[in-house]
VONUKOL-427633 format. One record per residue (C-alpha): x, y, z. Coordinates in nm, 3 decimals, always signed. Last residue first. Layout:
# residues N
<vofi X="X" Y="Y" Z="Z"/>
...
***
This chain:
# residues 446
<vofi X="-9.215" Y="-2.477" Z="+15.613"/>
<vofi X="-9.176" Y="-2.530" Z="+15.241"/>
<vofi X="-8.830" Y="-2.373" Z="+15.240"/>
<vofi X="-8.705" Y="-2.650" Z="+15.468"/>
<vofi X="-8.838" Y="-2.935" Z="+15.245"/>
<vofi X="-9.074" Y="-3.206" Z="+15.370"/>
<vofi X="-9.367" Y="-2.964" Z="+15.376"/>
<vofi X="-9.377" Y="-2.970" Z="+14.997"/>
<vofi X="-9.750" Y="-2.896" Z="+14.987"/>
<vofi X="-9.693" Y="-2.523" Z="+14.974"/>
<vofi X="-9.508" Y="-2.565" Z="+14.646"/>
<vofi X="-9.807" Y="-2.486" Z="+14.423"/>
<vofi X="-9.856" Y="-2.160" Z="+14.609"/>
<vofi X="-9.491" Y="-2.066" Z="+14.553"/>
<vofi X="-9.515" Y="-2.143" Z="+14.182"/>
<vofi X="-9.782" Y="-1.876" Z="+14.135"/>
<vofi X="-9.574" Y="-1.618" Z="+14.323"/>
<vofi X="-9.259" Y="-1.748" Z="+14.155"/>
<vofi X="-9.330" Y="-1.550" Z="+13.839"/>
<vofi X="-9.104" Y="-1.267" Z="+13.953"/>
<vofi X="-8.833" Y="-1.528" Z="+14.008"/>
<vofi X="-8.820" Y="-1.615" Z="+13.637"/>
<vofi X="-8.796" Y="-1.249" Z="+13.538"/>
<vofi X="-8.526" Y="-1.198" Z="+13.799"/>
<vofi X="-8.323" Y="-1.490" Z="+13.661"/>
<vofi X="-8.347" Y="-1.363" Z="+13.305"/>
<vofi X="-8.252" Y="-1.010" Z="+13.410"/>
<vofi X="-7.959" Y="-1.147" Z="+13.614"/>
<vofi X="-7.821" Y="-1.331" Z="+13.312"/>
<vofi X="-7.834" Y="-1.012" Z="+13.105"/>
<vofi X="-7.671" Y="-0.810" Z="+13.384"/>
<vofi X="-7.398" Y="-1.073" Z="+13.422"/>
<vofi X="-7.314" Y="-1.055" Z="+13.050"/>
<vofi X="-7.331" Y="-0.676" Z="+13.048"/>
<vofi X="-7.099" Y="-0.659" Z="+13.350"/>
<vofi X="-6.854" Y="-0.910" Z="+13.201"/>
<vofi X="-6.834" Y="-0.719" Z="+12.872"/>
<vofi X="-6.773" Y="-0.396" Z="+13.064"/>
<vofi X="-6.496" Y="-0.560" Z="+13.267"/>
<vofi X="-6.336" Y="-0.692" Z="+12.945"/>
<vofi X="-6.356" Y="-0.346" Z="+12.789"/>
<vofi X="-6.143" Y="-0.224" Z="+13.077"/>
<vofi X="-6.207" Y="+0.022" Z="+13.359"/>
<vofi X="-6.122" Y="+0.388" Z="+13.422"/>
<vofi X="-6.485" Y="+0.488" Z="+13.371"/>
<vofi X="-6.438" Y="+0.722" Z="+13.074"/>
<vofi X="-6.183" Y="+0.502" Z="+12.899"/>
<vofi X="-6.395" Y="+0.189" Z="+12.946"/>
<vofi X="-6.706" Y="+0.376" Z="+12.827"/>
<vofi X="-6.531" Y="+0.488" Z="+12.508"/>
<vofi X="-6.398" Y="+0.136" Z="+12.441"/>
<vofi X="-6.750" Y="-0.005" Z="+12.497"/>
<vofi X="-6.900" Y="+0.246" Z="+12.251"/>
<vofi X="-6.640" Y="+0.156" Z="+11.989"/>
<vofi X="-6.705" Y="-0.217" Z="+12.025"/>
<vofi X="-7.084" Y="-0.204" Z="+12.008"/>
<vofi X="-7.314" Y="-0.125" Z="+12.300"/>
<vofi X="-7.653" Y="-0.103" Z="+12.123"/>
<vofi X="-7.788" Y="-0.404" Z="+12.316"/>
<vofi X="-7.744" Y="-0.211" Z="+12.644"/>
<vofi X="-8.076" Y="-0.030" Z="+12.581"/>
<vofi X="-8.182" Y="+0.201" Z="+12.864"/>
<vofi X="-7.828" Y="+0.256" Z="+12.989"/>
<vofi X="-7.703" Y="+0.307" Z="+12.633"/>
<vofi X="-7.975" Y="+0.564" Z="+12.557"/>
<vofi X="-7.906" Y="+0.754" Z="+12.877"/>
<vofi X="-7.538" Y="+0.775" Z="+12.770"/>
<vofi X="-7.290" Y="+0.554" Z="+12.950"/>
<vofi X="-7.004" Y="+0.668" Z="+13.173"/>
<vofi X="-7.226" Y="+0.662" Z="+13.484"/>
<vofi X="-7.298" Y="+0.293" Z="+13.418"/>
<vofi X="-6.925" Y="+0.210" Z="+13.404"/>
<vofi X="-6.841" Y="+0.416" Z="+13.714"/>
<vofi X="-7.126" Y="+0.256" Z="+13.911"/>
<vofi X="-7.004" Y="-0.091" Z="+13.817"/>
<vofi X="-6.645" Y="-0.003" Z="+13.910"/>
<vofi X="-6.757" Y="+0.134" Z="+14.252"/>
<vofi X="-6.997" Y="-0.150" Z="+14.339"/>
<vofi X="-6.755" Y="-0.349" Z="+14.554"/>
<vofi X="-6.613" Y="-0.034" Z="+14.717"/>
<vofi X="-6.771" Y="-0.104" Z="+15.056"/>
<vofi X="-6.634" Y="-0.458" Z="+15.052"/>
<vofi X="-6.654" Y="-0.789" Z="+14.872"/>
<vofi X="-6.327" Y="-0.939" Z="+14.752"/>
<vofi X="-6.447" Y="-1.237" Z="+14.553"/>
<vofi X="-6.318" Y="-1.585" Z="+14.636"/>
<vofi X="-6.653" Y="-1.734" Z="+14.739"/>
<vofi X="-6.862" Y="-1.524" Z="+14.501"/>
<vofi X="-7.069" Y="-1.810" Z="+14.356"/>
<vofi X="-7.045" Y="-2.004" Z="+14.681"/>
<vofi X="-7.193" Y="-1.719" Z="+14.885"/>
<vofi X="-7.464" Y="-1.676" Z="+14.621"/>
<vofi X="-7.607" Y="-2.026" Z="+14.669"/>
<vofi X="-7.920" Y="-1.905" Z="+14.848"/>
<vofi X="-7.897" Y="-1.528" Z="+14.903"/>
<vofi X="-7.851" Y="-1.436" Z="+15.270"/>
<vofi X="-7.473" Y="-1.475" Z="+15.252"/>
<vofi X="-7.468" Y="-1.204" Z="+14.984"/>
<vofi X="-7.624" Y="-0.962" Z="+15.233"/>
<vofi X="-7.355" Y="-1.037" Z="+15.493"/>
<vofi X="-7.079" Y="-0.973" Z="+15.239"/>
<vofi X="-7.251" Y="-0.650" Z="+15.130"/>
<vofi X="-7.261" Y="-0.503" Z="+15.481"/>
<vofi X="-7.583" Y="-0.310" Z="+15.525"/>
<vofi X="-7.908" Y="-0.219" Z="+15.350"/>
<vofi X="-7.801" Y="+0.130" Z="+15.239"/>
<vofi X="-7.568" Y="-0.009" Z="+14.971"/>
<vofi X="-7.857" Y="-0.219" Z="+14.842"/>
<vofi X="-8.062" Y="+0.096" Z="+14.783"/>
<vofi X="-7.790" Y="+0.259" Z="+14.576"/>
<vofi X="-7.741" Y="-0.066" Z="+14.382"/>
<vofi X="-8.115" Y="-0.074" Z="+14.306"/>
<vofi X="-8.095" Y="+0.268" Z="+14.139"/>
<vofi X="-7.802" Y="+0.153" Z="+13.925"/>
<vofi X="-8.000" Y="-0.153" Z="+13.812"/>
<vofi X="-8.297" Y="+0.064" Z="+13.722"/>
<vofi X="-8.069" Y="+0.280" Z="+13.507"/>
<vofi X="-7.915" Y="-0.040" Z="+13.367"/>
<vofi X="-8.252" Y="-0.161" Z="+13.238"/>
<vofi X="-8.559" Y="-0.351" Z="+13.360"/>
<vofi X="-8.805" Y="-0.335" Z="+13.069"/>
<vofi X="-8.854" Y="-0.713" Z="+13.034"/>
<vofi X="-9.229" Y="-0.681" Z="+13.093"/>
<vofi X="-9.204" Y="-0.894" Z="+13.406"/>
<vofi X="-8.903" Y="-0.703" Z="+13.537"/>
<vofi X="-9.059" Y="-0.364" Z="+13.470"/>
<vofi X="-9.383" Y="-0.465" Z="+13.642"/>
<vofi X="-9.185" Y="-0.595" Z="+13.941"/>
<vofi X="-9.001" Y="-0.265" Z="+13.971"/>
<vofi X="-9.325" Y="-0.068" Z="+13.968"/>
<vofi X="-9.468" Y="-0.295" Z="+14.239"/>
<vofi X="-9.156" Y="-0.259" Z="+14.454"/>
<vofi X="-9.154" Y="+0.117" Z="+14.413"/>
<vofi X="-9.522" Y="+0.128" Z="+14.514"/>
<vofi X="-9.459" Y="-0.082" Z="+14.825"/>
<vofi X="-9.171" Y="+0.128" Z="+14.955"/>
<vofi X="-8.819" Y="-0.003" Z="+14.920"/>
<vofi X="-8.538" Y="+0.074" Z="+15.168"/>
<vofi X="-8.681" Y="-0.071" Z="+15.490"/>
<vofi X="-8.847" Y="-0.350" Z="+15.295"/>
<vofi X="-8.505" Y="-0.460" Z="+15.168"/>
<vofi X="-8.380" Y="-0.539" Z="+15.518"/>
<vofi X="-8.688" Y="-0.749" Z="+15.589"/>
<vofi X="-8.654" Y="-0.919" Z="+15.250"/>
<vofi X="-8.293" Y="-1.015" Z="+15.325"/>
<vofi X="-8.392" Y="-1.144" Z="+15.667"/>
<vofi X="-8.659" Y="-1.366" Z="+15.509"/>
<vofi X="-8.428" Y="-1.481" Z="+15.228"/>
<vofi X="-8.173" Y="-1.632" Z="+15.459"/>
<vofi X="-7.945" Y="-1.848" Z="+15.247"/>
<vofi X="-8.004" Y="-2.219" Z="+15.184"/>
<vofi X="-7.636" Y="-2.313" Z="+15.218"/>
<vofi X="-7.687" Y="-2.545" Z="+15.516"/>
<vofi X="-7.528" Y="-2.296" Z="+15.757"/>
<vofi X="-7.748" Y="-2.020" Z="+15.615"/>
<vofi X="-8.066" Y="-2.221" Z="+15.661"/>
<vofi X="-7.970" Y="-2.308" Z="+16.018"/>
<vofi X="-7.913" Y="-1.937" Z="+16.085"/>
<vofi X="-8.263" Y="-1.856" Z="+15.962"/>
<vofi X="-8.426" Y="-2.132" Z="+16.166"/>
<vofi X="-8.252" Y="-2.028" Z="+16.489"/>
<vofi X="-8.353" Y="-1.659" Z="+16.457"/>
<vofi X="-8.118" Y="-1.420" Z="+16.638"/>
<vofi X="-8.200" Y="-1.049" Z="+16.623"/>
<vofi X="-7.942" Y="-0.877" Z="+16.403"/>
<vofi X="-7.666" Y="-0.626" Z="+16.467"/>
<vofi X="-7.443" Y="-0.463" Z="+16.205"/>
<vofi X="-7.615" Y="-0.121" Z="+16.229"/>
<vofi X="-7.341" Y="+0.015" Z="+16.456"/>
<vofi X="-7.069" Y="-0.077" Z="+16.209"/>
<vofi X="-6.802" Y="-0.317" Z="+16.335"/>
<vofi X="-6.941" Y="-0.630" Z="+16.174"/>
<vofi X="-7.172" Y="-0.931" Z="+16.196"/>
<vofi X="-7.326" Y="-0.912" Z="+16.544"/>
<vofi X="-7.565" Y="-1.178" Z="+16.666"/>
<vofi X="-7.854" Y="-1.132" Z="+16.903"/>
<vofi X="-8.074" Y="-1.332" Z="+17.141"/>
<vofi X="-7.901" Y="-1.670" Z="+17.178"/>
<vofi X="-8.120" Y="-1.858" Z="+17.422"/>
<vofi X="-7.999" Y="-2.011" Z="+17.751"/>
<vofi X="-7.952" Y="-2.382" Z="+17.810"/>
<vofi X="-7.584" Y="-2.332" Z="+17.900"/>
<vofi X="-7.449" Y="-2.629" Z="+17.699"/>
<vofi X="-7.724" Y="-2.666" Z="+17.439"/>
<vofi X="-7.741" Y="-2.297" Z="+17.348"/>
<vofi X="-7.361" Y="-2.260" Z="+17.345"/>
<vofi X="-7.276" Y="-2.542" Z="+17.110"/>
<vofi X="-7.392" Y="-2.451" Z="+16.758"/>
<vofi X="-7.313" Y="-2.081" Z="+16.782"/>
<vofi X="-6.978" Y="-2.139" Z="+16.953"/>
<vofi X="-6.855" Y="-2.401" Z="+16.706"/>
<vofi X="-6.951" Y="-2.211" Z="+16.391"/>
<vofi X="-6.635" Y="-2.257" Z="+16.186"/>
<vofi X="-6.601" Y="-1.962" Z="+15.946"/>
<vofi X="-6.643" Y="-1.708" Z="+16.225"/>
<vofi X="-6.520" Y="-1.368" Z="+16.101"/>
<vofi X="-6.866" Y="-1.231" Z="+16.017"/>
<vofi X="-6.993" Y="-1.366" Z="+16.348"/>
<vofi X="-6.775" Y="-1.116" Z="+16.531"/>
<vofi X="-7.021" Y="-1.105" Z="+16.824"/>
<vofi X="-7.258" Y="-1.370" Z="+16.959"/>
<vofi X="-7.500" Y="-1.234" Z="+17.221"/>
<vofi X="-7.631" Y="-1.480" Z="+17.480"/>
<vofi X="-7.941" Y="-1.465" Z="+17.696"/>
<vofi X="-8.089" Y="-1.448" Z="+18.043"/>
<vofi X="-7.778" Y="-1.456" Z="+18.263"/>
<vofi X="-7.752" Y="-1.670" Z="+18.578"/>
<vofi X="-7.488" Y="-1.452" Z="+18.748"/>
<vofi X="-7.239" Y="-1.710" Z="+18.879"/>
<vofi X="-7.322" Y="-2.040" Z="+18.705"/>
<vofi X="-7.404" Y="-1.848" Z="+18.389"/>
<vofi X="-7.068" Y="-1.677" Z="+18.385"/>
<vofi X="-6.876" Y="-2.005" Z="+18.411"/>
<vofi X="-7.087" Y="-2.173" Z="+18.140"/>
<vofi X="-7.048" Y="-1.877" Z="+17.909"/>
<vofi X="-6.670" Y="-1.892" Z="+17.955"/>
<vofi X="-6.666" Y="-2.261" Z="+17.865"/>
<vofi X="-6.878" Y="-2.198" Z="+17.554"/>
<vofi X="-6.660" Y="-1.911" Z="+17.436"/>
<vofi X="-6.347" Y="-2.119" Z="+17.490"/>
<vofi X="-6.510" Y="-2.386" Z="+17.274"/>
<vofi X="-6.521" Y="-2.152" Z="+16.975"/>
<vofi X="-6.321" Y="-1.830" Z="+17.022"/>
<vofi X="-6.450" Y="-1.689" Z="+16.692"/>
<vofi X="-6.797" Y="-1.633" Z="+16.834"/>
<vofi X="-6.668" Y="-1.359" Z="+17.070"/>
<vofi X="-6.911" Y="-1.363" Z="+17.362"/>
<vofi X="-7.154" Y="-1.115" Z="+17.514"/>
<vofi X="-7.365" Y="-1.240" Z="+17.806"/>
<vofi X="-7.692" Y="-1.050" Z="+17.831"/>
<vofi X="-7.870" Y="-0.987" Z="+18.160"/>
<vofi X="-8.232" Y="-0.870" Z="+18.125"/>
<vofi X="-8.475" Y="-0.720" Z="+18.376"/>
<vofi X="-8.187" Y="-0.587" Z="+18.582"/>
<vofi X="-8.209" Y="-0.578" Z="+18.965"/>
<vofi X="-8.020" Y="-0.248" Z="+19.000"/>
<vofi X="-7.796" Y="-0.304" Z="+19.303"/>
<vofi X="-7.798" Y="-0.686" Z="+19.309"/>
<vofi X="-7.701" Y="-0.709" Z="+18.942"/>
<vofi X="-7.428" Y="-0.449" Z="+18.995"/>
<vofi X="-7.293" Y="-0.653" Z="+19.286"/>
<vofi X="-7.301" Y="-0.977" Z="+19.081"/>
<vofi X="-7.111" Y="-0.804" Z="+18.799"/>
<vofi X="-6.846" Y="-0.698" Z="+19.051"/>
<vofi X="-6.822" Y="-1.039" Z="+19.216"/>
<vofi X="-6.774" Y="-1.207" Z="+18.879"/>
<vofi X="-6.498" Y="-0.965" Z="+18.782"/>
<vofi X="-6.316" Y="-1.013" Z="+19.113"/>
<vofi X="-6.347" Y="-1.393" Z="+19.100"/>
<vofi X="-6.181" Y="-1.432" Z="+18.762"/>
<vofi X="-6.278" Y="-1.541" Z="+18.411"/>
<vofi X="-6.009" Y="-1.440" Z="+18.163"/>
<vofi X="-5.890" Y="-1.129" Z="+17.983"/>
<vofi X="-6.113" Y="-0.925" Z="+18.211"/>
<vofi X="-6.438" Y="-0.742" Z="+18.153"/>
<vofi X="-6.593" Y="-0.419" Z="+18.277"/>
<vofi X="-6.965" Y="-0.346" Z="+18.248"/>
<vofi X="-7.179" Y="-0.165" Z="+17.988"/>
<vofi X="-7.524" Y="-0.096" Z="+18.133"/>
<vofi X="-7.812" Y="-0.038" Z="+17.889"/>
<vofi X="-8.094" Y="+0.159" Z="+18.056"/>
<vofi X="-8.432" Y="+0.173" Z="+17.880"/>
<vofi X="-8.752" Y="+0.382" Z="+17.911"/>
<vofi X="-8.617" Y="+0.734" Z="+17.945"/>
<vofi X="-8.855" Y="+0.958" Z="+18.143"/>
<vofi X="-8.570" Y="+1.201" Z="+18.229"/>
<vofi X="-8.599" Y="+1.145" Z="+18.606"/>
<vofi X="-8.648" Y="+0.771" Z="+18.565"/>
<vofi X="-8.350" Y="+0.738" Z="+18.331"/>
<vofi X="-8.142" Y="+0.942" Z="+18.575"/>
<vofi X="-8.224" Y="+0.703" Z="+18.860"/>
<vofi X="-8.127" Y="+0.406" Z="+18.643"/>
<vofi X="-7.799" Y="+0.576" Z="+18.554"/>
<vofi X="-7.742" Y="+0.649" Z="+18.924"/>
<vofi X="-7.761" Y="+0.279" Z="+19.016"/>
<vofi X="-7.539" Y="+0.166" Z="+18.730"/>
<vofi X="-7.273" Y="+0.430" Z="+18.790"/>
<vofi X="-7.281" Y="+0.364" Z="+19.167"/>
<vofi X="-7.220" Y="-0.007" Z="+19.109"/>
<vofi X="-6.939" Y="+0.072" Z="+18.865"/>
<vofi X="-6.741" Y="+0.282" Z="+19.118"/>
<vofi X="-6.417" Y="+0.400" Z="+18.966"/>
<vofi X="-6.490" Y="+0.767" Z="+19.033"/>
<vofi X="-6.511" Y="+1.026" Z="+18.754"/>
<vofi X="-6.875" Y="+0.957" Z="+18.673"/>
<vofi X="-7.062" Y="+0.832" Z="+18.365"/>
<vofi X="-7.413" Y="+0.841" Z="+18.214"/>
<vofi X="-7.435" Y="+0.832" Z="+17.835"/>
<vofi X="-7.708" Y="+0.992" Z="+17.620"/>
<vofi X="-7.808" Y="+0.846" Z="+17.278"/>
<vofi X="-7.768" Y="+1.042" Z="+16.955"/>
<vofi X="-7.661" Y="+0.743" Z="+16.743"/>
<vofi X="-7.315" Y="+0.868" Z="+16.649"/>
<vofi X="-7.277" Y="+1.037" Z="+16.988"/>
<vofi X="-7.334" Y="+0.702" Z="+17.159"/>
<vofi X="-7.036" Y="+0.556" Z="+16.975"/>
<vofi X="-6.813" Y="+0.843" Z="+17.087"/>
<vofi X="-6.945" Y="+0.828" Z="+17.442"/>
<vofi X="-6.885" Y="+0.450" Z="+17.461"/>
<vofi X="-6.529" Y="+0.489" Z="+17.336"/>
<vofi X="-6.468" Y="+0.774" Z="+17.582"/>
<vofi X="-6.587" Y="+0.554" Z="+17.868"/>
<vofi X="-6.366" Y="+0.263" Z="+17.759"/>
<vofi X="-6.063" Y="+0.493" Z="+17.713"/>
<vofi X="-5.844" Y="+0.283" Z="+17.944"/>
<vofi X="-6.027" Y="-0.020" Z="+18.083"/>
<vofi X="-6.115" Y="+0.025" Z="+18.449"/>
<vofi X="-6.450" Y="+0.206" Z="+18.467"/>
<vofi X="-6.660" Y="-0.024" Z="+18.249"/>
<vofi X="-6.980" Y="+0.105" Z="+18.414"/>
<vofi X="-7.053" Y="+0.358" Z="+18.139"/>
<vofi X="-7.435" Y="+0.355" Z="+18.154"/>
<vofi X="-7.609" Y="+0.403" Z="+17.820"/>
<vofi X="-7.950" Y="+0.572" Z="+17.803"/>
<vofi X="-8.235" Y="+0.442" Z="+17.590"/>
<vofi X="-8.550" Y="+0.597" Z="+17.441"/>
<vofi X="-8.734" Y="+0.312" Z="+17.266"/>
<vofi X="-8.896" Y="+0.327" Z="+16.923"/>
<vofi X="-8.850" Y="-0.051" Z="+16.883"/>
<vofi X="-8.648" Y="-0.067" Z="+16.559"/>
<vofi X="-8.455" Y="+0.261" Z="+16.568"/>
<vofi X="-8.417" Y="+0.321" Z="+16.941"/>
<vofi X="-8.387" Y="-0.042" Z="+17.044"/>
<vofi X="-8.140" Y="-0.112" Z="+16.762"/>
<vofi X="-7.931" Y="+0.198" Z="+16.838"/>
<vofi X="-7.912" Y="+0.110" Z="+17.208"/>
<vofi X="-7.821" Y="-0.248" Z="+17.114"/>
<vofi X="-7.545" Y="-0.130" Z="+16.883"/>
<vofi X="-7.409" Y="+0.099" Z="+17.155"/>
<vofi X="-7.399" Y="-0.185" Z="+17.408"/>
<vofi X="-7.254" Y="-0.413" Z="+17.138"/>
<vofi X="-6.961" Y="-0.178" Z="+17.084"/>
<vofi X="-6.892" Y="-0.177" Z="+17.457"/>
<vofi X="-6.927" Y="-0.554" Z="+17.492"/>
<vofi X="-6.710" Y="-0.652" Z="+17.194"/>
<vofi X="-6.557" Y="-0.973" Z="+17.330"/>
<vofi X="-6.224" Y="-0.803" Z="+17.393"/>
<vofi X="-6.257" Y="-0.806" Z="+17.770"/>
<vofi X="-6.478" Y="-1.094" Z="+17.881"/>
<vofi X="-6.854" Y="-1.071" Z="+17.917"/>
<vofi X="-7.143" Y="-0.883" Z="+18.074"/>
<vofi X="-7.415" Y="-0.641" Z="+17.958"/>
<vofi X="-7.696" Y="-0.551" Z="+18.199"/>
<vofi X="-8.031" Y="-0.440" Z="+18.056"/>
<vofi X="-8.264" Y="-0.232" Z="+18.275"/>
<vofi X="-8.616" Y="-0.163" Z="+18.144"/>
<vofi X="-8.714" Y="+0.181" Z="+18.271"/>
<vofi X="-9.004" Y="+0.171" Z="+18.289"/>
<vofi X="-9.288" Y="-0.007" Z="+18.477"/>
<vofi X="-9.395" Y="-0.343" Z="+18.333"/>
<vofi X="-9.030" Y="-0.395" Z="+18.235"/>
<vofi X="-8.956" Y="-0.546" Z="+17.894"/>
<vofi X="-8.766" Y="-0.873" Z="+17.852"/>
<vofi X="-8.572" Y="-0.921" Z="+17.531"/>
<vofi X="-8.718" Y="-1.147" Z="+17.265"/>
<vofi X="-8.654" Y="-1.519" Z="+17.213"/>
<vofi X="-8.664" Y="-1.642" Z="+16.849"/>
<vofi X="-8.765" Y="-2.006" Z="+16.822"/>
<vofi X="-8.603" Y="-2.350" Z="+16.787"/>
<vofi X="-8.302" Y="-2.286" Z="+17.014"/>
<vofi X="-7.992" Y="-2.345" Z="+16.803"/>
<vofi X="-7.994" Y="-2.716" Z="+16.896"/>
<vofi X="-8.347" Y="-2.755" Z="+16.757"/>
<vofi X="-8.288" Y="-2.554" Z="+16.441"/>
<vofi X="-7.994" Y="-2.785" Z="+16.366"/>
<vofi X="-8.211" Y="-3.092" Z="+16.419"/>
<vofi X="-8.474" Y="-2.965" Z="+16.175"/>
<vofi X="-8.210" Y="-2.873" Z="+15.914"/>
<vofi X="-8.040" Y="-3.213" Z="+15.938"/>
<vofi X="-8.381" Y="-3.378" Z="+15.886"/>
<vofi X="-8.456" Y="-3.161" Z="+15.583"/>
<vofi X="-8.110" Y="-3.229" Z="+15.440"/>
<vofi X="-8.174" Y="-3.605" Z="+15.471"/>
<vofi X="-8.497" Y="-3.580" Z="+15.274"/>
<vofi X="-8.334" Y="-3.371" Z="+15.005"/>
<vofi X="-8.038" Y="-3.611" Z="+14.971"/>
<vofi X="-8.265" Y="-3.915" Z="+14.968"/>
<vofi X="-8.464" Y="-3.781" Z="+14.668"/>
<vofi X="-8.802" Y="-3.615" Z="+14.705"/>
<vofi X="-9.160" Y="-3.699" Z="+14.603"/>
<vofi X="-9.127" Y="-4.072" Z="+14.680"/>
<vofi X="-9.087" Y="-4.006" Z="+15.050"/>
<vofi X="-8.929" Y="-4.283" Z="+15.254"/>
<vofi X="-9.093" Y="-4.275" Z="+15.597"/>
<vofi X="-8.870" Y="-4.165" Z="+15.880"/>
<vofi X="-8.737" Y="-4.384" Z="+16.160"/>
<vofi X="-8.393" Y="-4.443" Z="+16.009"/>
<vofi X="-8.355" Y="-4.074" Z="+15.930"/>
<vofi X="-8.480" Y="-3.961" Z="+16.270"/>
<vofi X="-8.244" Y="-4.191" Z="+16.461"/>
<vofi X="-7.948" Y="-4.095" Z="+16.245"/>
<vofi X="-8.016" Y="-3.725" Z="+16.288"/>
<vofi X="-8.063" Y="-3.764" Z="+16.664"/>
<vofi X="-7.731" Y="-3.949" Z="+16.691"/>
<vofi X="-7.565" Y="-3.675" Z="+16.484"/>
<vofi X="-7.684" Y="-3.397" Z="+16.715"/>
<vofi X="-7.619" Y="-3.590" Z="+17.036"/>
<vofi X="-7.259" Y="-3.660" Z="+16.933"/>
<vofi X="-7.194" Y="-3.305" Z="+16.815"/>
<vofi X="-7.343" Y="-3.158" Z="+17.134"/>
<vofi X="-7.139" Y="-3.395" Z="+17.351"/>
<vofi X="-6.818" Y="-3.306" Z="+17.166"/>
<vofi X="-6.876" Y="-2.928" Z="+17.176"/>
<vofi X="-6.849" Y="-2.783" Z="+16.826"/>
<vofi X="-6.498" Y="-2.676" Z="+16.729"/>
<vofi X="-6.576" Y="-2.663" Z="+16.355"/>
<vofi X="-6.354" Y="-2.969" Z="+16.306"/>
<vofi X="-6.579" Y="-3.144" Z="+16.557"/>
<vofi X="-6.885" Y="-3.050" Z="+16.354"/>
<vofi X="-6.729" Y="-3.165" Z="+16.026"/>
<vofi X="-6.629" Y="-3.500" Z="+16.182"/>
<vofi X="-6.985" Y="-3.547" Z="+16.304"/>
<vofi X="-7.114" Y="-3.465" Z="+15.956"/>
<vofi X="-6.876" Y="-3.717" Z="+15.797"/>
<vofi X="-6.987" Y="-3.992" Z="+16.036"/>
<vofi X="-7.352" Y="-3.909" Z="+15.965"/>
<vofi X="-7.289" Y="-3.949" Z="+15.591"/>
<vofi X="-7.108" Y="-4.283" Z="+15.635"/>
<vofi X="-7.375" Y="-4.428" Z="+15.863"/>
<vofi X="-7.651" Y="-4.305" Z="+15.630"/>
<vofi X="-7.492" Y="-4.468" Z="+15.324"/>
<vofi X="-7.462" Y="-4.805" Z="+15.499"/>
<vofi X="-7.793" Y="-4.819" Z="+15.683"/>
<vofi X="-7.974" Y="-4.739" Z="+15.357"/>
<vofi X="-8.155" Y="-4.437" Z="+15.210"/>
<vofi X="-8.276" Y="-4.480" Z="+14.853"/>
<vofi X="-8.193" Y="-4.405" Z="+14.489"/>
<vofi X="-7.854" Y="-4.264" Z="+14.573"/>
<vofi X="-7.698" Y="-3.978" Z="+14.374"/>
<vofi X="-7.790" Y="-3.717" Z="+14.628"/>
<vofi X="-7.663" Y="-3.924" Z="+14.919"/>
<vofi X="-7.293" Y="-3.857" Z="+14.850"/>
<vofi X="-7.365" Y="-3.484" Z="+14.839"/>
<vofi X="-7.481" Y="-3.487" Z="+15.203"/>
<vofi X="-7.122" Y="-3.512" Z="+15.333"/>
<vofi X="-6.996" Y="-3.250" Z="+15.087"/>
<vofi X="-7.273" Y="-3.010" Z="+15.190"/>
<vofi X="-7.182" Y="-3.066" Z="+15.554"/>
<vofi X="-6.817" Y="-2.992" Z="+15.475"/>
<vofi X="-6.895" Y="-2.681" Z="+15.269"/>
<vofi X="-7.124" Y="-2.536" Z="+15.536"/>
<vofi X="-6.877" Y="-2.605" Z="+15.817"/>
<vofi X="-6.591" Y="-2.431" Z="+15.639"/>
<vofi X="-6.796" Y="-2.126" Z="+15.533"/>
<vofi X="-6.958" Y="-2.076" Z="+15.872"/>
<vofi X="-7.000" Y="-1.702" Z="+15.801"/>
***
């Protein structure tokens, strides 16, 4: 996600890291490079100009801090400005005082509306303990209703549909059904077109008038860049939506839509989708995305995901093992199983500071851990608990049993040893973290 933009901004800031102080000359050059990076990322011209002008103004007006180098100070300012254009704070969905809450989904065909509708229903059910119903108001696209029913079946959520091509009636009757069944949320999937047209806008406006939704979400394909922003502007002028949903974020290496859309339409981004799976939906936090764009990862989201798989006692036991240097390959295998339940591995890696660069060219997918699991499963309990006893003959036996090579086993043991050292260091960060609270000038000290 945002790989190109991240590397270009990092390259621009890199020139400051070796400087002893901030000057007009080195700031002008760095800001120029950042503006070029933003435009290459298909960020709106006005947004890019305002963003870099604000950075320059803040840098020149800031006090020189002796505790950090110019590169760190500049990165903090870039981070603050990026959070600002992304919306500053998380904006939640509206909730009706008297159920059901009605959520209307709009957007172009191909933006991922139907999949998002199901993802949102799953999210509301699992994370907010809501009881949703999906309304199949996309009555024109072939198989749209069947697609929605299939997705809804996977998450055990009811779908309301009719044979007639009357989306307004579908929406109205779905709301009535929700009331009769005491369901508290209606998610309405509407039809899209390949481009903005009057007929589509009129239809969405009619549905809005018929059911008076509490929340209207505009779904947009993040990979379409400026086209996404222009479409959002057109929709907003017609139906005045409440929030934006960015889909296909996992395929967006540029970031133009995410960085432009909030400023142009002045509506918050509420969710972002990072894959096809129904659990690949995340609430949008401006500060967390800014951290990821600037290569700082997103540790908070990673911890939130981890907390759903680890209970407190397991975490404490694991920490004790790490601190006492007793973390072994059996523990490692157990953690892999939990990580696999946390979501898409590529997205998880992007949340770890610096990890996305370390595995930049790696092919990360569902089978990423398969060779590792095969190697560990081919070891004896003694070998898993004490990898130091793995001599040449043992490694050849394990390679044969796991269908891998001795070289792969050597690499795994090397990486495992390095990881143990890093984890032991990080486990002591609790004391260090308190000492770092005073570093308010750095993003992670906020």
